[in-house]
Phi, psi and omega in degrees: 000160180290131175225137176232126183233113180271154174204167174106355179288174179162193178261130181219149178282154174307137184090350181278182183230153172216152171238120176267147176235150175224110179268126185249151176205161175095001177206168180281096193305316187291349181271351190236139172293152178232153180221157169245136173237164171223156185221135172228159177298328184283316187257349186074207183264130179230148179287131179261308184197155178223158179213141179288169183300322179280344185085003185282344181222135180228160176217132179236138179303145186305319184290349183242358180297140182087346179244323183251144176226133175252138175207168184218157174236100184291337177290335180253003181052045185225139173243146186237155170229110176270123184241117180244162179048052184292145181241157179305327180288354173277354177300125184183171167268127183257132183239143172267144182223140172222135174259105186235130178053040176076012182230142177274131176242144182231149169279184183277346179093153175224133184279131172242123179236122180249111185201148176266000000 
């Protein structure tokens, strides 16, 4: 079955960096686009970034462009989210997403807290 396991969250000071990882299994990873979302009680769930199966095309939400980068390693069945210059408003639970066989799959989420 499809499994997505996120890691890499934590507490970081404003201006700091984190790299999130999402290890995928149960499907042919390189054939599917992957996405990162984040969720807060105030804003709900919002799309952060997406990447095509080959990794040749990416999209990052406007508020995060220039700070966040999504990339993938198809040999490791892993997608990453590099987050730089983090701000307190980036505090959220971050989720990995894959739409496989017409169904949305989610990881368990990883907490990112940006605070001094």
